[in-house]
C-alpha positions, 0 to 999 in steps of 0.5 A: 500500499502506498501514500495513504491508500492511494493507488495513483499520484501525479506529482508536478507532471508536465507532459508535452508533444513538443515545445509549443504543444503542452498537454499537462503543466505541473499537475498534482492529484491523488486517487485513492484505492476503490475510487471510481473516477469519471476523467472530463475535459473537451475534445483534444485536451488530452484524456487519452494521452492521460491515459497512456500515461497511467498505462506507461506507454508514454513518459513524462516530460518532467514531474513523477507518477508514483504507482502503488507497489505492484499495482497492475493497469489495464485499458479497455480500448475503443477498438481492436487492431485490425492485426488481431481480427485473424484471432480466435476469441480464445487466443485474443485473451491469452495475448492480453497477458505476458506469461502463458496462462494455464486453464484460461477457459474458466476466466474467460467464461467469467468475464463473458458472462460479465459483459453479457455475451455468449460466444464460442471461443473458437470464433475468429474476432472478425467475425463478431459484430460491432457491439460484440467486439465492444464486449471482448474489449471490455472483457479483455481488460477485466480478465487481468483483474487490474488494481486500476481499470481504465475506460474509454467510452465504454458504452459506445457499442452497448445496447441498454441492457449491456449498459445496466449490466456494465453499471452493475459491475462497476458499482461492485467492483472493489478496485479503482475505475477511470472512465472517459465517457460522455453518458451522464446517466452511466456516469452518475450511477457509479462515479465517486469523483471527477478529474477535469482536465482543463484544456487551457490551463493544463491543470487537472482539478480533483472534484469529489461527489457524483457527475451531476454534482460535479457538473454543476460545481463546474458549471458554477465556476465558469459563472464566477469566472465570467463575471469576475472577467466582466468586472475586471473588464470594466475597470480596465476600459475605465483605466485606459480611458484615463490614461489616454486623457492624462497621456494627452495633458503631458507633463506630470500626468503623463507619469501618472498615465504610464502607472494606469497603463501598467496597472492595466497590463496587471488587470489583463493578466488577471483575467481568468481564461473561461473556458471557451466550450468545445466547438460544435460542428456547424448545421448542415444538410445532406443533399440527396440524388434528386434525379432517382425516382420509384423504388430505391431498395426492395427487401424480400428476405434476409438473414439473421442468427437465432440460437447460433444458427443462421435463419433465413426469413421473408419479409416485404420492406420498400425503400423509396425517396423520403422513407426512413427505416430503423432496424433493431434487435439484440446484439449478435443477431446480424443487423451489422451484416444485413446492413453491410449487405445492403450497401454492397448490393451483394444479398439476393433477398435485397434488390437496389436501383442500378443508379443509386449512390448509397452513403454507407456510415460503418461503425468501425470505419473500414470504409475509409482508407487509412493510408490516404489523407482526409483529402484524398478520401473526401474528394473520392467520393464526389460526383463532381471535384469541387475544390471550393465545396469540399474545403468549406464543407470539411471546415464545417465538419472542424477539419481545418487545414492541418487535419485535411492533409493527415492521414486517416490512420493518424485521426482519433475514432471521433475525427474519422466519424466527422471525416465520414459525415463530411463524405455524406454530404459530398456524396449527394447519395440517393440512399443512407445507410447507417450503422451506429451513426453516433459512435465516437461522436462528441455529444456536442455535435449530436443534436446537429446530426440528428437534425440533418438526418431528420431532414434528409429527402432520401431514403434511409435505413438506420441502426442505433442503440442510442434512443435519445438520439433516434427520438430527434429523427423521423422514423416511417418504419421500424423493423424488429431483426427479432420478430 
């Protein structure tokens, strides 16, 4: 046991990627054993960087990180790397340990039960749906029974039941948990404190209390900072006016004016750097392919997974212009598989209009070429290349000069999501096929995206576990694969 039962302590910790890009500036905080902590901060503040520091994957520039004696740390990542997709489930779990683990099966069964997944251990990772892979990622961190469990957006691919299950597990987990998440209800159920990473001061503040309390405390602090600034602004302006008046008079008053200008500088320095909230993407419209009429897609039969076996069923669904269809069903029933067959036009039960352009949003972003730049990927979908349109659309999705020339593979999951949405706008599709369009997207952008989908005049097929988001979108028909 270390320092007062603390499991982790940052002491004067400074981290920078370069001389101009500092993430942490002399940060101090202590986390006690068994604490359940939410890590908050704006996009780009460095939340994932903090996780890497705790994991020991990167080194501090200055200062110390004290971990308790023999403390083990595990991180549930957001995605399974492509190079592990050919592993069987058993091989994947075994690869989480440095040394060989004998009789690993009971341990695998335990963690699969916690994440609510009934799976064949010989099955390959690539054959699991996105929702199932999310559970596997979570289980791969749990199987090591770490003293500090780090979770990065763990609810992203889980349905309601999965989130409930995870919440119960975290409430009862007697070790330390640090979570990055935008899901307030989920966080509120188990948080005992919040680490707030401030993108402007590069400091981390530690607040005690559940998530809602802390968000309120931070909100009050922002209000206080704003009113303090307003008062300072007023006296700054008065001093400036007087200084200008005295300076014009000359003589002895000029010295007084100089003194006043120095006061103004000091006041300026005392202004608090109020948190400028994350920017939100601009409102946007997805133009639809105007010239196409009649049936865009007809579904006469589909395949689903039923009690571990494939089952083919007949159905009668017509997608025409302006028709919005939502597909629902439990994790693993085959929603993603059905969607990818629709988008690729390769299922005998699905017939598609020859000329329709399909805008396909994949939850794992495998439709994007990770080796290409953002610019190349955006240009590749445009019916006619229009440089100005490409750049202004990109800017609306917060894709600036630097990011547009970056390779897709270097982007965060959230940034890949914004590139995928920018592609949908530039493609001008006749039919949208959307697989979990809210995954990895900052919650501030969701109302803007919901509005664009609601207003979309082409055909649409969507899967989403986010009911709040779906309530904002016009849906004409719901197709339940489980019925």
